[in-house]
N, C-alpha and C positions, 0 to 999 in steps of 0.2 A: 341274494344274488343281484347285484346292481354294477354290471361291467358291460363293455363291448369287445367285439372281436373286430380288429381292423384287417383287412386282407389288401395286399396290393400286388397285382398281378403284372407280370412282364409285358412291356409295351407290345411285343410281338404277337401277342395272344389276343386272338379275335374276341371283341366283345360280346358278341353274340354266343360263344361258346361260354363264356363267364356268365351270361344271363340265363343259359339253359341250365346249368349246374344249380341257380339258385330256384330256378322253377322246379326242377326236380326236389329239391329239399322242401320247397312248399308243397308238393303233392304228397311227399312224405308226412310232415306235419299235420295235414288235413287228414292223412289216413288214420293217424292215432288221435288226434284232437277235434276233428270234424272242421269243416269249412266254416262255420261262423266263428268259433273261438280263435282259429288262426288269424282269420280276417280282423279281428277286434284286437288281439293281443300280439300278433307277430310283428316285429318291427325291425326293419332293415332299410339301408340305403346304397343304392348302387350308382355310381357316378364314373363313368370311364372306365380305368383298368382298378378301381377301388370299390370294395364293398365294405360295408360296417353293419354287423348285426348286433341289435341290442339284447342283452340275456338279462331279463328281469324274472323270469320264470322259466318252467320245463318246455315251453315253446319255442322261446329264445335259445335255449341250450340245445334243444333237437335241431333246430335250423343251423346253428353254427356246426354241431358235429356232422351232420349229414352234407351239407355244404362242403365243408372240409375233406369228405371223404370222396364226395363227387369230384371235387375240384384235383385232387389227388389222383384217381383213376383215370379221368378222362383228359386231363391238362397237364398234370405231372407235378410233384411237389416241388420241383425244382425250378418251375416257372412263376412261383408265388411264395410270398411270407405272410405269416398271420401273427398279429400281437394281441393279448390280451391286457385292455387296459380298464381303470376305475372309470365307472360313468360319472361325469361332471354333475356336481348336484346344483349349479348355477342355472338360474333360468334364462334362457335365451329371450331376447329382446322382443321377439314373436309370440311369447307364450303368454296367457292372461294371468293375473293373479289369483 
C-alpha cells in the first residue's frame, strides 16, 4: 500500500468543520492502534480546503476511511471530492538521503 487520498472541499465549507472531521478520524485511529503508533505512523496534511492522507499501512487506511465517513455525514458528499493517487517515489529536496 503506497498511495495518497486527496480531498478537495467546496470553498463555502468552514475550514474548522473539515478539521473537526480529521480530529474524529484521529480519535478513532488512536482507539484502534493506540496514541503512540498513530502519532508515529499516521500521516496527513491539511491546507485550506484540501486534505491529503498518506496510506502506507492500516493506520492510513483507517484514517482515510473514517475521515471520508465523517465528512460525508457532517459536511455532505456533494461538498467534496476525493481522489486516490499513487504516492510519488521521488525524494523531496528537504528529505535527507
